[in-house]
C-alpha positions as CSV (number, residue, x, y, z in Angstrom):
1,M,108.9,66.9,65.6
2,T,105.5,67.3,63.9
3,N,103.8,64.6,61.9
4,S,101.4,65.3,59.1
5,S,98.5,65.6,61.5
6,G,100.2,68.5,63.3
7,T,101.2,66.6,66.5
8,N,104.2,68.0,68.2
9,L,106.8,65.5,69.2
10,D,110.2,65.8,70.9
11,A,112.8,65.0,68.3
12,R,115.9,65.5,70.5
13,S,118.3,62.5,70.5
14,A,121.5,61.6,72.3
15,A,123.5,62.8,69.4
16,Q,122.3,66.4,70.1
17,K,123.4,66.5,73.7
18,A,126.6,68.3,74.3
19,N,129.6,66.4,75.6
20,P,131.0,68.4,78.5
21,K,134.5,67.8,77.1
22,D,133.4,69.9,74.0
23,G,133.0,73.0,76.1
24,V,129.3,73.6,75.1
25,S,126.8,74.1,77.8
26,T,123.5,72.1,77.7
27,N,120.4,73.0,79.7
28,S,118.0,70.4,81.0
29,S,116.0,70.3,77.7
30,G,119.1,69.6,75.7
31,T,119.4,73.0,74.1
32,N,122.9,74.0,73.3
33,L,123.6,77.7,74.1
34,D,126.9,79.5,74.2
35,R,126.3,82.0,77.0
36,R,128.9,84.5,77.7
37,Q,129.2,87.6,79.9
38,A,128.2,90.6,77.8
39,G,131.0,93.0,77.1
40,P,132.8,95.1,74.5
41,G,133.8,92.1,72.5
42,G,130.4,90.5,72.4
43,A,127.7,90.5,69.6
44,D,128.1,94.2,69.0
45,S,131.6,94.0,67.5
46,R,131.3,94.5,63.7
47,K,134.0,91.9,63.1
48,G,132.2,89.5,65.4
49,V,129.0,90.1,63.5
50,R,130.5,89.2,60.2
51,D,132.4,86.2,61.6
52,F,129.1,84.9,63.1
53,A,127.2,85.4,59.8
54,E,129.9,83.8,57.7
55,E,130.4,80.8,60.0
56,T,126.6,80.3,60.2
57,H,126.3,80.5,56.4
58,A,129.1,78.0,55.8
59,L,127.7,75.5,58.4
60,F,124.2,75.8,56.9
61,D,125.4,75.3,53.3
62,A,127.5,72.3,54.3
63,L,124.7,70.6,56.2
64,A,122.2,71.2,53.4
65,A,124.6,69.8,50.7
66,R,125.3,66.6,52.6
67,A,121.7,66.1,53.6
68,F,120.3,66.6,50.2
69,A,122.9,64.1,48.8
70,E,121.5,61.4,51.1
71,L,117.9,61.6,49.8
72,R,116.3,58.7,48.0
73,P,113.9,58.9,45.0
74,L,110.6,60.7,45.8
75,E,112.0,62.1,49.0
76,E,111.9,65.9,49.6
77,L,113.7,67.9,52.3
78,N,113.3,71.5,53.5
79,L,115.7,73.1,56.0
80,N,114.9,76.3,58.0
81,L,117.5,78.0,60.0
82,G,117.1,80.5,62.9
83,A,120.3,82.0,64.4
84,E,121.3,84.9,66.7
85,D,124.3,86.4,68.4
86,Q,122.8,88.6,71.0
87,N,123.6,90.7,74.0
88,Y,120.8,90.7,76.6
89,V,120.9,93.2,79.5
90,R,118.3,93.6,82.3
91,F,118.1,96.9,84.3
92,N,116.7,97.6,87.7
93,N,116.8,101.1,89.2
94,S,118.9,102.2,86.2
95,R,121.6,99.7,87.1
96,V,122.5,96.4,85.4
97,R,121.0,93.4,87.1
98,Q,122.0,90.8,84.5
99,A,124.2,90.9,81.4
100,T,124.4,87.9,79.1
101,A,125.5,87.1,75.6
102,V,123.8,84.3,73.7
103,T,124.9,82.6,70.5
104,Q,122.5,79.9,69.2
105,R,121.6,78.3,65.9
106,H,118.3,76.3,65.5
107,L,117.6,74.0,62.6
108,A,114.1,72.8,61.6
109,L,113.7,70.1,58.9
110,T,110.7,69.0,57.0
111,F,110.8,65.6,55.3
112,Q,108.2,64.7,52.7
113,F,107.6,61.4,50.9
114,T,104.6,60.5,48.7
115,G,102.2,62.8,50.5
116,R,103.5,62.3,54.0
117,R,105.4,64.8,56.1
118,M,107.5,64.8,59.2
119,V,108.9,67.9,60.9
120,Y,111.8,67.9,63.4
121,S,114.0,70.6,65.0
122,F,117.2,70.7,67.0
123,D,119.9,73.1,68.2
124,L,123.1,73.1,66.3
125,T,126.4,72.8,68.2
126,G,128.4,74.6,65.5
127,R,130.5,71.5,65.0
128,Q,129.8,70.3,61.4
129,E,130.3,66.5,61.8
130,R,128.3,66.3,65.0
131,D,125.4,68.4,63.6
132,L,125.5,66.4,60.4
133,A,125.2,63.1,62.4
134,T,122.1,64.5,64.2
135,L,120.6,65.7,61.0
136,L,121.1,62.4,59.1
137,S,119.7,60.4,62.1
138,L,116.6,62.5,62.1
139,I,116.2,62.0,58.3
140,A,116.5,58.2,58.9
141,H,113.9,58.4,61.6
142,A,111.5,60.5,59.4
143,R,112.0,57.9,56.6
144,A,110.8,55.1,58.9
145,E,107.9,57.1,60.4
146,A,106.6,58.3,57.0
147,K,105.9,54.8,56.0
148,V,103.1,54.4,58.6
149,L,101.5,57.9,58.3
150,P,98.3,58.6,56.4
151,E,98.6,60.6,53.2
152,D,97.9,64.3,53.5
153,P,95.7,65.4,50.6
154,F,96.7,69.0,50.9
155,L,100.4,68.6,51.3
156,V,102.3,71.1,49.2
157,P,105.1,69.6,47.1
158,M,108.5,71.3,47.5
159,Q,109.4,73.6,44.6
160,H,112.4,75.7,43.6
161,N,111.2,79.1,44.8
162,G,114.3,80.9,43.7
163,T,117.3,82.3,45.5
164,S,117.7,85.6,47.4
165,A,119.9,87.3,50.0
166,N,118.6,90.2,52.2
167,H,121.1,92.0,54.4
168,H,119.9,94.8,56.7
169,A,123.1,96.1,58.3
170,G,122.8,98.0,61.5
171,A,125.2,100.4,63.3
172,L,125.1,99.0,66.9
173,P,127.1,100.5,69.7
174,M,129.3,98.6,72.1
175,V,127.3,97.2,75.0
176,A,129.4,99.0,77.6
177,E,128.8,102.3,76.0
178,L,125.1,101.7,75.7
179,I,124.8,100.7,79.3
180,E,126.4,104.0,80.3
181,C,124.0,106.0,78.1
182,V,121.0,104.3,79.6
183,A,122.2,104.7,83.2
184,A,122.9,108.4,82.6
185,S,119.7,109.2,80.8
186,T,117.5,107.4,83.4
187,A,119.3,108.5,86.6
188,E,117.1,109.3,89.6
189,T,114.2,107.3,88.3
190,D,112.8,103.8,89.1
191,F,113.8,102.5,85.7
192,T,113.4,98.8,84.8
193,G,114.2,97.6,81.3
194,F,115.3,94.8,79.0
195,L,117.8,95.4,76.2
196,A,118.6,93.1,73.3
197,L,121.0,93.8,70.4
198,G,122.9,91.9,67.8
199,P,122.5,90.1,64.5
200,Q,119.7,87.7,63.6
201,I,119.5,85.3,60.7
202,R,116.7,83.4,59.0
203,A,117.4,81.1,56.1
204,T,115.7,78.3,54.1
205,R,116.9,75.7,51.6
206,N,115.2,72.7,50.0
207,S,116.2,69.8,47.9
208,A,114.5,71.3,44.8
209,G,117.2,74.0,44.8
210,Q,115.7,77.1,46.5
211,N,118.1,79.1,48.7
212,H,117.0,82.2,50.7
213,W,119.0,84.1,53.3
214,F,117.9,87.0,55.6
215,E,120.2,88.8,58.0
216,T,119.4,91.8,60.1
217,Q,121.1,93.7,63.0
218,S,118.9,95.7,65.4
219,L,118.3,96.6,69.0
220,F,115.4,97.3,71.3
221,L,115.1,98.6,74.8
222,D,111.8,97.7,76.4
223,Y,111.4,99.7,79.6
224,S,109.1,101.0,82.4
225,L,109.4,104.0,84.7
226,F,107.6,103.5,88.1
227,T,106.1,105.8,90.7
228,V,103.5,106.0,93.4
229,N,100.8,108.7,92.8
230,A,99.0,111.1,95.1
231,S,96.2,108.5,95.5
232,G,98.8,105.9,96.8
233,E,98.6,103.8,93.6
234,N,101.5,102.2,91.8
235,K,101.8,103.7,88.3
236,A,104.2,103.2,85.4
237,V,105.1,104.6,82.0
238,K,105.9,101.9,79.4
239,G,108.3,102.8,76.6
240,L,110.1,101.2,73.7
241,Y,113.2,102.3,71.9
242,S,114.0,100.2,68.8
243,D,116.1,100.8,65.8
244,W,118.9,99.4,63.5
245,R,121.3,102.0,64.9
246,W,121.7,104.0,68.1
247,D,120.5,107.5,68.0
248,Q,121.4,109.2,71.3
249,A,119.3,112.3,70.6
250,R,116.2,110.3,69.8
251,F,116.8,108.0,72.8
252,E,117.1,111.0,75.2
253,A,113.9,112.6,73.7
254,T,112.1,109.3,74.2
255,I,113.2,109.1,77.9
256,A,112.3,112.8,78.4
257,A,108.8,112.2,77.1
258,S,108.5,109.3,79.5
259,R,109.6,111.4,82.4
260,E,107.0,114.0,81.5
261,R,104.2,111.4,81.5
262,L,105.6,110.0,84.8
263,A,105.2,113.4,86.4
264,L,101.6,113.5,85.3
265,L,101.0,110.0,86.7
266,R,101.8,111.3,90.2
267,R,98.6,113.3,90.3
268,N,95.4,112.0,92.0
269,T,93.6,109.3,89.9
270,R,90.4,110.4,88.2
271,P,87.7,107.7,88.6
272,L,85.6,107.2,85.4
273,S,82.2,105.5,84.9
274,P,81.7,102.9,82.2
275,G,80.5,104.3,78.9
276,G,81.6,105.8,75.6
277,Y,84.4,108.3,75.4
278,R,86.5,110.1,72.8
279,V,89.9,108.3,72.8
280,Y,93.3,108.9,71.4
281,F,95.3,105.6,71.1
282,A,99.1,106.1,71.0
283,P,101.0,103.9,68.5
284,A,101.8,101.2,71.2
285,A,98.1,100.8,71.8
286,V,97.3,100.7,68.1
287,D,99.9,98.0,67.6
288,E,98.1,95.8,70.1
289,I,94.8,96.2,68.2
290,V,96.5,95.5,64.8
291,N,97.9,92.3,66.2
292,M,94.4,91.0,66.4
293,F,94.2,91.0,62.6
294,S,96.7,88.1,62.8
295,W,94.3,86.0,64.9
296,G,92.6,84.6,61.7
297,A,91.0,87.9,60.7
298,V,92.8,88.3,57.3
299,S,93.5,84.6,56.8
300,Y,92.0,83.0,53.7
301,G,92.0,79.6,55.3
302,A,90.3,80.9,58.5
303,W,87.6,82.6,56.4
304,Q,86.9,79.4,54.5
305,K,86.5,77.5,57.8
306,G,84.2,80.2,59.2
307,D,86.8,81.5,61.7
308,S,87.6,85.0,60.4
309,A,86.4,87.9,62.6
310,L,86.2,90.0,59.4
311,H,83.9,87.7,57.4
312,K,81.4,90.6,56.9
313,L,84.2,92.8,55.4
314,I,85.4,89.9,53.2
315,E,81.8,89.2,52.0
316,G,81.0,92.8,51.3
317,E,78.5,93.2,54.1
318,A,80.6,95.8,56.0
319,E,83.6,98.1,55.4
320,F,86.0,100.3,57.3
321,S,86.6,104.0,57.1
322,P,88.2,105.4,53.9
323,L,90.9,106.7,56.3
324,F,92.1,103.1,57.1
325,N,94.8,101.4,55.1
326,L,96.5,98.1,56.1
327,A,99.3,96.4,54.2
328,E,102.0,93.7,54.6
329,N,105.2,95.6,53.9
330,F,108.4,93.6,53.8
331,A,110.3,96.7,52.5
332,L,110.5,97.7,56.2
333,G,113.2,95.1,56.7
334,L,111.6,93.7,59.9
335,S,110.9,90.2,58.6
336,P,112.2,87.9,55.8
337,P,110.0,88.1,52.7
338,F,110.1,84.3,52.4
339,N,108.0,81.9,54.4
340,S,109.1,78.5,55.8
341,L,108.5,76.9,52.4
342,G,110.8,79.5,50.8
343,E,108.0,81.2,48.9
344,I,108.6,84.9,48.3
345,A,105.8,87.3,49.2
346,P,105.2,90.5,47.3
347,E,107.3,93.3,48.8
348,R,104.1,95.1,49.6
349,L,100.7,93.5,49.7
350,P,97.7,95.7,50.3
351,I,95.2,94.1,52.6
352,I,92.8,96.9,53.2
353,E,92.7,100.1,51.0
354,R,90.5,103.0,51.8
355,G,88.4,100.8,54.1
356,K,87.8,98.1,51.6
357,L,89.3,94.6,51.4
358,R,91.9,94.1,48.7
359,N,93.6,90.9,49.6
360,L,93.6,88.1,52.2
361,L,96.7,86.2,53.2
362,V,96.8,82.9,51.2
363,S,99.3,80.2,52.0
364,S,100.2,77.4,49.5
365,R,98.2,74.9,51.7
366,S,95.1,77.1,51.5
367,A,95.6,77.5,47.8
368,Q,95.9,73.7,47.3
369,E,92.8,73.1,49.5
370,Y,90.5,75.8,48.0
371,G,91.8,76.1,44.4
372,V,93.1,79.7,44.7
373,T,96.4,81.5,44.1
374,A,98.9,81.7,47.0
375,N,100.6,85.0,47.8
376,G,103.5,83.8,50.0
377,A,101.7,83.9,53.3
378,E,102.9,81.7,56.2
379,Q,100.6,78.9,57.3
380,G,100.2,78.8,61.1
381,L,98.0,76.7,63.5
382,G,95.2,79.4,63.4
383,G,95.6,80.2,59.7
384,E,97.7,82.7,57.8
385,S,98.9,85.8,59.8
386,L,100.6,89.1,59.2
387,R,104.4,89.2,59.5
388,S,105.2,92.8,58.8
389,P,102.0,94.9,59.1
390,E,101.9,98.6,58.2
391,V,99.0,100.9,59.0
392,G,98.9,103.9,56.7
393,A,99.5,107.4,58.2
394,G,97.0,110.1,58.3
395,D,97.3,113.9,58.4
396,L,97.0,114.7,62.2
397,P,100.3,116.0,63.6
398,T,101.3,114.1,66.7
399,A,101.9,117.5,68.4
400,D,98.2,118.3,68.0
401,V,96.6,115.1,69.3
402,L,95.5,116.5,72.6
403,K,94.0,119.5,70.9
404,A,92.2,117.3,68.5
405,L,91.0,115.0,71.3
406,D,89.7,118.0,73.3
407,T,88.0,116.0,76.1
408,G,88.4,112.3,76.5
409,L,91.0,109.6,77.2
410,Y,94.6,109.4,76.1
411,V,95.4,105.7,76.0
412,G,99.1,104.9,76.0
413,N,99.0,101.1,76.1
414,L,96.5,98.2,76.0
415,H,96.9,94.5,77.0
416,Y,95.0,91.2,77.5
417,L,93.2,91.6,74.1
418,N,91.0,88.8,72.8
419,W,88.0,88.3,70.7
420,S,84.8,88.6,72.7
421,D,82.4,88.1,69.7
422,P,84.4,87.1,66.6
423,H,81.2,87.1,64.5
424,S,80.9,90.9,64.9
425,A,84.7,91.5,65.1
426,R,84.3,92.5,68.7
427,L,87.3,92.4,71.0
428,T,87.9,93.0,74.7
429,G,91.0,94.1,76.6
430,M,92.2,96.6,79.2
431,T,94.0,99.9,79.3
432,R,97.5,99.8,80.9
433,Y,100.3,102.0,82.1
434,A,100.2,105.7,81.2
435,C,96.5,106.5,80.4
436,F,95.0,109.9,81.2
437,W,91.8,111.9,81.4
438,V,92.0,115.0,79.1
439,E,89.9,118.2,79.3
440,N,90.1,121.0,76.7
441,G,93.2,119.6,75.2
442,E,95.1,119.3,78.6
443,I,96.0,116.2,80.6
444,I,94.2,116.4,83.9
445,A,94.8,113.2,85.7
446,P,95.7,109.5,85.4
447,I,92.9,107.0,85.3
448,Q,92.3,103.6,86.8
449,D,92.6,100.7,84.3
450,L,89.4,100.2,82.3
451,R,88.0,97.2,80.4
452,F,86.6,97.7,77.0
453,N,84.4,95.7,74.6
454,E,84.4,97.2,71.1
455,S,84.2,96.2,67.5
456,L,86.8,96.7,64.8
457,Y,84.1,98.1,62.6
458,R,83.7,101.0,64.9
459,I,87.4,101.5,65.8
460,F,88.6,101.5,62.2
461,G,85.2,102.3,60.7
462,T,82.3,104.6,61.8
463,E,84.2,106.1,64.8
464,L,87.6,106.7,63.2
465,E,88.3,110.4,63.0
466,A,92.0,110.7,62.3
467,L,95.4,109.0,62.2
468,T,98.6,110.7,63.0
469,R,101.0,112.0,60.3
470,E,103.9,110.4,62.1
471,T,104.3,106.7,62.4
472,E,106.3,104.5,64.7
473,V,108.3,101.4,63.8
474,R,108.0,98.8,66.6
475,I,110.5,96.0,66.4
476,S,109.3,92.8,68.0
477,T,110.4,92.3,71.6
478,D,109.5,88.6,71.9
479,T,112.5,86.5,73.1
480,Y,110.8,83.2,74.0
481,G,113.3,80.5,72.9
482,Q,115.1,83.0,70.6
483,R,114.7,86.6,69.7
484,S,111.9,87.0,67.1
485,V,112.1,88.9,63.9
486,G,109.2,91.0,62.7
487,G,107.4,94.1,64.0
488,S,105.1,96.8,62.7
489,R,104.8,100.4,61.6
490,V,101.8,102.2,63.0
491,P,100.4,105.7,63.6
492,G,98.4,107.0,66.5
493,L,94.6,106.9,66.2
494,L,91.7,109.2,67.2
495,V,88.3,107.6,67.8
496,G,85.1,109.6,68.3
497,D,83.4,107.1,70.6
498,F,84.9,104.1,72.3
499,R,83.0,101.9,74.8
500,F,84.3,100.9,78.2
501,T,82.4,98.3,80.2
502,S,84.1,98.5,83.6
């Protein structure tokens, strides 16, 4: 539960906790999860997918109708649903270590009354009368709490933001078949991976009449191949296969490319001194850098509070390279186009075009506070953030990146990124996994991990030489609490000079 000042409170009640006689398992925090052994009849059955979606839709509609009917004059209610029917499989040494199927539905409710707001959330059992009792009890609690809360001057009144239904059907294989494919393709390697597949649902309704539904089916296999190189160091190749359908040929090509890099990692490590180097960043590394734009960089609210790392770009004091284009693109089908208030964002919103700012993300709260027009952005604790970012492609063929790099570093992955000096858009982080020293367009040796300290104005500005013609869709692999929706589409990136500090 969250009150109008943003404080997080535990809203779970005795009505939520499962009765063992009902056959629903409850963990120590009260979360109701239906956990089954993964198998051919799990979340990957097409009939099971439709049954889950239809049952969830019916439950959500019934709860919403009853709850809205109980509201009193001047009261407003918004309901947000997150649901999944997933198979999760963990691999070690190309063998299954754990296989679990999880079905869960989570409901968040926002109650507003005369400028006061209360936010609660709980896990649905799937039993309509029990879930309704919990929902109505929380509404009653919110009604009592709202009477003693201070008024929020920037609270956004609930509105009818229309109705929509987005269905992104996938073609997912049976889990047993997929396990066999993974085991066969990764045989004789030290393969460790995490597989998730199945339908995900996001929906929102409010008492003003809005009704939005988003349903998608996808899979990802997040994996690593491990080895020990000639220098006695542990090395690994990190890979990600993600899609709305299973493409055996593409998966085998992905694993084959990882095997090739693994063989290169077995060479002696090349020590490098701190300094500036030509660098090619693979799409996985670019994705990590682009994620930093969601740390307040393109948030209107963060800019107004002095917290945007791109304030110089916003205020016309700096710009990026004409080669750089960034947009929020919901046409990718990675994330619902509506936010938690049910506001629909443009299908494609240009953020940066040819190196110049076109739009910032503006939530309704920021619009109310600063007197500007909202564009459907989601308001988070650190301001508005990207939900479906897309970096525009360039004209460099991926097959020619080593030739274009000539001599320098091939960086496969980055991690531990953070702002080191937000005023100058400077960030720090480290290389990770398969990173190599390249000479004359040929990979020579793996490198030890390096720390960098570099500005976005150089990465995407003065030092940007090329972006790859091919792009990569990277579906989110976050599964904390529930599997996340979202992701990105990014190319590779060639930078003329990039500064490493240690």
